SERO-4910 file (N, C-alpha, C, O; in steps of 0.05 Angstrom, whole numbers):
BEGIN
 pado doro    nc1    nc2    nc3   cac1   cac2   cac3    cc1    cc2    cc3    oc1    oc2    oc3
  Gln    A     67  -1039   -560     68  -1037   -531     50  -1015   -521     47   -995   -535
  Thr    A     40  -1019   -498     22   -998   -485     39   -981   -467     55   -991   -451
  Val    A     36   -955   -470     50   -936   -452     30   -923   -434      9   -914   -444
  Val    A     36   -922   -408     18   -909   -389     33   -884   -380     56   -884   -372
  Val    A     18   -862   -382     29   -836   -373     10   -825   -352    -15   -824   -355
  Glu    A     22   -816   -330      5   -803   -309     15   -775   -306     38   -770   -301
  Leu    A     -4   -756   -308      2   -727   -303    -12   -718   -277    -34   -725   -271
  Gln    A      4   -703   -263     -7   -695   -237      0   -665   -232     23   -656   -236
  Trp    A    -19   -650   -224    -14   -622   -216    -21   -620   -187    -41   -630   -178
  Asp    A     -4   -606   -173    -10   -599   -145    -27   -575   -144    -17   -553   -150
  Val    A    -52   -577   -138    -70   -554   -136    -67   -544   -107    -70   -560    -88
  Pro    A    -63   -518   -105    -61   -508    -77    -87   -513    -61   -109   -509    -71
  Thr    A    -84   -522    -37   -106   -528    -20   -112   -507      1   -130   -510     17
  Asp    A    -96   -485      2   -100   -465     22   -120   -445     14   -128   -428     31
  His    A   -129   -444    -11   -151   -426    -21   -142   -398    -16   -158   -381     -8
  Val    A   -117   -391    -22   -107   -364    -18    -97   -353    -45    -83   -368    -60
  Val    A   -104   -329    -52    -95   -316    -76    -74   -296    -68    -79   -281    -49
  Met    A    -51   -295    -81    -30   -275    -75    -31   -253    -95    -33   -258   -119
  Val    A    -30   -228    -85    -29   -204   -102     -6   -186    -93     -6   -176    -70
  Asp    A     13   -182   -109     34   -162   -105     29   -139   -123     26   -141   -147
  Leu    A     27   -115   -111     21    -91   -126     42    -70   -123     49    -62   -100
  Trp    A     53    -60   -145     72    -38   -145     56    -12   -149     41    -10   -168
  Met    A     61      7   -131     44     31   -134     59     55   -123     82     54   -114
  Asn    A     45     78   -125     56    104   -115     32    118   -102     11    120   -114
  Ser    A     37    126    -76     14    137    -62      3    163    -74    -19    171    -68
  Ala    A     20    178    -91     11    202   -103      0    199   -130    -10    219   -142
  Ser    A      0    175   -142    -10    171   -168    -41    170   -167    -53    155   -152
  Leu    A    -53    187   -184    -82    188   -184    -95    162   -194   -116    154   -184
  Glu    A    -81    149   -212    -90    122   -223    -88    102   -201   -106     85   -198
  Asp    A    -66    102   -186    -63     83   -164    -84     88   -142    -94     69   -131
  Gln    A    -89    113   -136   -109    120   -116   -136    109   -124   -151     98   -108
  Lys    A   -143    114   -150   -168    104   -160   -171     74   -159   -192     62   -152
  Phe    A   -149     61   -167   -149     32   -166   -153     23   -138   -170      5   -133
  Met    A   -139     34   -119   -141     24    -91   -170     29    -79   -180     13    -64
  Lys    A   -182     51    -87   -209     56    -79   -229     36    -91   -248     26    -77
  Asp    A   -225     30   -117   -243     10   -131   -238    -17   -121   -257    -32   -118
  Phe    A   -212    -24   -115   -205    -52   -108   -210    -58    -79   -214    -81    -72
  Ala    A   -212    -37    -61   -215    -41    -32   -239    -58    -26   -235    -77    -10
  Pro    A   -263    -53    -35   -285    -70    -27   -282    -99    -36   -290   -117    -22
  Lys    A   -270   -103    -59   -264   -131    -69   -243   -145    -51   -247   -168    -42
  Arg    A   -223   -130    -45   -202   -141    -27   -213   -147      1   -207   -168     12
  Met    A   -230   -129     12   -241   -132     38   -261   -157     39   -264   -169     59
  Ala    A   -274   -163     16   -292   -185     15   -277   -212     16   -288   -232     26
  Phe    A   -252   -212      7   -235   -237      7   -223   -243     35   -217   -266     41
  Lys    A   -220   -222     52   -209   -224     78   -184   -241     78   -164   -233     66
  His    A   -184   -264     91   -160   -280     95   -155   -299     72   -139   -317     74
  His    A   -169   -296     50   -164   -312     27   -148   -299      5   -144   -310    -16
  Leu    A   -140   -274     10   -123   -260     -8    -99   -248      6   -102   -232     25
  Lys    A    -77   -256     -3    -52   -243     11    -43   -221     -8    -35   -225    -31
  Phe    A    -45   -196      4    -38   -172    -10    -11   -162      0     -7   -160     24
  Val    A      7   -156    -19     34   -147    -13     39   -121    -28     43   -121    -52
  Pro    A     39    -98    -13     42    -73    -26     72    -67    -30     89    -73    -13
  His    A     79    -54    -53    105    -46    -60    103    -17    -70     84    -11    -83
  Phe    A    123     -1    -63    122     27    -72    147     34    -88    169     24    -83
  Ala    A    143     50   -108    165     59   -126    184     78   -111    176     99   -102
  Val    A    209     70   -109    230     86    -97    254     85   -114    259     64   -127
  Phe    A    269    106   -116    294    107   -131    315    122   -117    309    136    -98
  Gly    A    340    120   -126    362    134   -114    373    154   -133    371    151   -157
  Met    A    386    175   -122    399    196   -137    429    196   -131    438    187   -110
  Thr    A    445    207   -149    474    210   -146    477    231   -125    464    251   -124
  Thr    A    496    225   -107    501    245    -85    517    268    -96    528    267   -118
  Gly    A    519    289    -80    534    313    -89    516    337    -93    525    359    -94
  Lys    A    490    332    -95    471    353    -98    450    351    -75    447    330    -63
  Asp    A    437    372    -69    416    371    -49    390    363    -62    378    379    -77
  Tyr    A    381    339    -55    357    328    -66    334    327    -44    317    310    -45
  Ser    A    336    346    -26    318    345     -3    289    346    -10    272    337      6
  Asp    A    282    358    -33    254    359    -41    245    333    -54    220    328    -57
  Leu    A    263    315    -62    255    290    -74    260    265    -55    247    245    -58
  Cys    A    279    269    -37    290    246    -23    285    247      7    279    268     17
  Ser    A    289    224     20    285    223     49    305    241     64    299    252     85
  Asp    A    329    244     53    350    259     66    369    268     43    365    263     20
  Ser    A    391    282     52    411    291     32    427    270     19    442    276      0
  Ser    A    426    245     28    442    224     16    431    217    -12    446    206    -28
  Gly    A    407    222    -18    395    216    -43    390    186    -48    385    178    -71
  Gln    A    391    171    -26    388    142    -28    359    134    -33    354    115    -49
  Phe    A    340    146    -20    312    139    -22    296    162    -32    292    182    -17
  Cys    A    286    162    -56    272    185    -68    246    176    -81    243    152    -87
  Ala    A    228    195    -85    203    189    -99    198    211   -120    210    233   -118
  Gln    A    181    206   -138    175    224   -160    160    248   -149    143    245   -132
  Glu    A    165    271   -160    151    296   -155    123    293   -168    122    290   -192
  Pro    A    101    295   -152     75    290   -164     61    314   -177     44    310   -195
  Asp    A     68    338   -170     54    361   -179     71    384   -191     63    407   -189
  Gly    A     93    377   -203    112    397   -213    120    418   -192    132    411   -172
  Ala    A    113    443   -197    122    464   -178    102    468   -154    104    487   -139
  Gly    A     83    450   -152     64    452   -130     75    446   -103     99    441   -101
  Pro    A     59    447    -82     70    445    -55     78    417    -47     93    415    -27
  Val    A     68    396    -61     75    369    -53    101    360    -66    103    360    -90
  Thr    A    119    351    -50    146    343    -59    149    313    -61    133    297    -51
  Gly    A    171    305    -75    177    276    -75    182    265    -47    177    242    -41
  Lys    A    194    282    -30    198    273     -1    171    268     11    168    247     25
  Asn    A    150    284      8    124    281     18    113    253      8    100    239     23
  Val    A    119    247    -18    109    221    -30    123    198    -16    111    179     -8
  Trp    A    150    201    -14    166    180     -2    156    175     27    153    151     35
  Glu    A    150    195     42    140    192     69    113    179     69    107    162     86
  Glu    A     95    188     51     69    175     51     70    145     43     56    129     53
  Asn    A     89    139     23     92    112     15    100     95     40     90     73     43
  Gly    A    119    104     56    128     91     80    105     89    101    102     69    114
  Arg    A     91    110    102     69    111    123     48     89    115     37     75    132
  Gln    A     42     86     89     22     66     80     33     38     84     18     20     92
  Leu    A     60     34     80     72      7     87     70      1    117     63    -21    124
  Cys    A     75     21    133     73     17    162     45     11    170     40     -6    187
  Ile    A     25     26    160     -3     22    166    -11     -6    158    -25    -20    172
  His    A     -1    -15    134     -9    -43    126      4    -63    146     -9    -82    155
  Ala    A     28    -59    153     42    -78    170     31    -78    199     26    -99    211
  Leu    A     26    -54    209     17    -53    237    -13    -58    241    -21    -64    263
  Thr    A    -29    -57    220    -57    -63    224    -65    -90    213    -88    -98    214
  Ser    A    -46   -105    204    -52   -132    193    -57   -151    216    -43   -151    236
  Val    A    -78   -167    213    -86   -186    233    -87   -214    219    -99   -218    198
  Lys    A    -73   -232    230    -71   -258    220    -96   -274    225   -109   -271    246
  Arg    A   -104   -291    207   -127   -308    212   -122   -326    235   -100   -337    237
  Arg    A   -141   -329    252   -137   -346    276   -138   -376    266   -155   -383    249
  Pro    A   -121   -393    276   -121   -421    266   -149   -435    269   -156   -450    252
  His    A   -163   -429    290   -189   -443    292   -211   -434    274   -232   -447    272
  Asp    A   -206   -411    259   -225   -402    239   -226   -422    216   -247   -429    206
  Phe    A   -202   -431    206   -200   -448    184   -179   -468    191   -157   -466    181
  Ala    A   -185   -487    208   -166   -506    219   -153   -523    197   -131   -533    199
  Glu    A   -168   -528    174   -158   -544    154   -135   -530    136   -121   -544    121
  Phe    A   -132   -505    139   -113   -491    123    -88   -485    140    -89   -474    163
  Glu    A    -65   -491    129    -40   -485    144    -32   -457    141    -21   -444    160
  His    A    -37   -445    117    -26   -419    110    -43   -399    123    -67   -398    120
  Arg    A    -31   -381    139    -45   -360    153    -39   -333    140    -16   -324    138
  Val    A    -60   -321    130    -57   -296    115    -66   -272    132    -87   -273    145
  Ala    A    -50   -251    131    -57   -227    146    -75   -210    130    -73   -209    105
  Tyr    A    -93   -197    143   -113   -179    131   -113   -153    145   -116   -152    169
  Ala    A   -108   -131    130   -105   -104    143   -130    -87    136   -128    -69    119
  Lys    A   -151    -92    149   -177    -77    144   -173    -47    146   -183    -32    128
  Lys    A   -159    -37    166   -155     -8    171   -138      4    147   -144     26    138
  Phe    A   -119    -11    138   -103     -2    115   -123      3     91   -121     24     78
  Trp    A   -140    -16     86   -158    -13     63   -178     10     67   -185     24     48
  Glu    A   -187     14     92   -205     36     98   -190     63     92   -201     82     81
  Tyr    A   -164     65    100   -147     88     97   -143     93     67   -150    115     57
  Val    A   -131     74     52   -124     79     24   -148     83      6   -146     97    -14
  Ser    A   -171     72     13   -196     77     -4   -204    105     -2   -217    115    -21
  Gln    A   -198    119     20   -207    147     24   -185    167     18   -191    190     13
  Phe    A   -161    158     19   -138    177     19   -139    195     -6   -136    219     -3
  Gly    A   -143    184    -30   -142    201    -54   -163    223    -55   -158    244    -68
  Glu    A   -185    219    -42   -206    239    -43   -203    259    -19   -209    282    -22
  Lys    A   -192    250      3   -191    267     27   -165    282     29   -164    303     42
  Cys    A   -143    272     15   -117    284     17   -107    289    -12    -90    274    -22
  Thr    A   -119    309    -25   -112    313    -53    -87    328    -57    -77    342    -39
  Leu    A    -76    326    -81    -50    340    -88    -54    371    -89    -35    385    -83
  Asn    A    -76    380    -97    -80    408   -103    -98    423    -82   -107    445    -88
  Ala    A   -103    411    -59   -119    425    -39   -104    450    -29    -80    448    -24
  Pro    A   -118    473    -26   -104    497    -18    -95    496     11    -74    508     18
  Glu    A   -109    482     29   -102    482     57    -89    455     65    -98    434     56
  Pro    A    -68    457     80    -53    433     87    -69    410    101    -62    386     99
  Ala    A    -91    417    115   -107    398    129   -121    379    108   -131    358    116
  Lys    A   -123    387     83   -137    370     63   -118    364     40   -127    353     19
  Arg    A    -92    370     43    -72    367     21    -56    341     29    -51    335     52
  Phe    A    -48    328      8    -30    305      9     -6    313     28      8    332     23
  Gly    A     -2    298     49     18    303     69     11    293     96    -10    281    100
  Leu    A     28    299    115     27    288    142      1    298    156    -13    282    168
  Glu    A     -5    323    155    -27    334    171    -54    320    161    -70    311    178
  Cys    A    -58    319    135    -82    305    125    -82    275    132   -102    264    140
  Ser    A    -59    263    129    -56    234    135    -63    228    164    -76    208    169
  Lys    A    -54    244    182    -59    240    210    -88    242    216    -99    227    232
  Ala    A   -103    262    203   -131    266    207   -146    241    196   -165    232    209
  Leu    A   -138    231    174   -151    208    162   -147    183    179   -165    166    183
  Met    A   -121    180    189   -116    157    205   -135    158    230   -146    137    237
  Ala    A   -138    181    243   -155    183    266   -185    177    259   -199    165    275
  Glu    A   -193    186    235   -219    182    225   -227    152    223   -249    143    229
  Val    A   -206    136    213   -211    107    208   -203     90    231   -205     66    230
  Gly    A   -193    103    252   -186     87    276   -159     75    277   -155     55    289
  Ile    A   -140     88    263   -111     79    266    -97     94    286    -95    119    284
  Glu    A    -87     81    306    -72     94    327    -46    106    316    -34     94    298
  Gln    A    -37    128    328    -12    142    317      8    142    338     30    153    333
***
């Protein structure tokens, strides 16, 4: 007897690649990766869906973890990047959140008439990529002055430089 078998794969037709990346804004390796990846990501524009994730952990309450956490509850904390240096885990947690906000607030969805045949609309955050590609060099962990050190002051200056409203 003859047996007929048909195999079928559904190939995505939206021409979109999805990338989820877990990172830490204070990690030198992650900063280098973001700088190196930024031009490639920017070339893909609305054909690559990028979803940033940041490493956050919680601590047991009962101690003051204000240098590592968002507040005294110890619920949202980040790793201390420079030991006894001036940058704290709280600074890292705040920068992680700032980068998530920049990504969300500067994302622009592809207009339907640009690619009418594609249903899936992908957001592209050009200002986010301009920011993160420069952040590691402009806001270093060991800069002596706060204006050039990892933290809010340097971040605000860089946001202004790349055109992110504050």
